[in-house]
N, C-alpha and C positions, 0 to 999 in steps of 0.2 A: 503865434503862428504868423507867417508872412503872407500877405495878399499878393497873388500872382495872376498872370495870364499865361496859360499853357496852350501852345499852338502846335498842332501836328504839321510838320513841314515836309515830311517824306514818308512814303510807305516803302518798305523793303521788298525787293523782288521775290524773296523767299519768305514772306511774312507768315508767321504762325497763324494769325487770324486775318486773312486778306479781306480787304474792303469792309472792315469792321467800323472804322472811323474815317470819314472823308479827310483828305489832305486840306489844309488851311482851316480846319475846324478849331475853334477857340473855346477855352474854358476859363472862366474867371472865378476864383475862389481862394481858399486858404491851403497852403502847402502844409501837409501833415508833418513830413520830414524831408530833408534833402534827398535827392536821388541816391540810391545805394545799389551797387551791383548785386544782382541775385534777388532783389526784392521789387515788388510792384511800387510804382510811384502813385501816391494818392493825393487828390485835391478834394477838399470838402467845400460845401456851399450849396447854393440853389441848384446847380447842375454838376453834381460830383462826378469824378472819373477815377478809375483805377486802371493804370496801364498794365500791359504784360510786364514780365520781369525785366529789369534794367540790365543790359549786357555790357554797356560801355558809357563812360562819362566823356563827352567830347568838349570842344572849345566853345566859348561864347554862350555859356548857359544852355547848352544842348546835351541831349543824351539819347542813346540808342536802346530800344527794347527789342524783344523777339520779333516785332512786327513793324516798328516805325522809328522815326527820329522826331523828337520833340524839342521845342525851344521854350525856356522859361523867361518871362519878363516880370521883374519885380515892380509892384505897384505901391503907391502911397495910399494909406487908408483915407 
């Protein structure tokens, strides 16, 4: 598994779960799988997270879910 930092960079205007996770919130942990359209993105670790379903893979290691846009930064162990 790859160690990452996942940051919520934007909440969508029509978010499925509005105000669920604050913008700029960061999660450091291990990426279970690469983001896949139609599936939740999961990060395991001390502060795990499971996003809503991925809707689109964007540029620069970002992806859009039903509620937000997230950025993945890959970290060294």
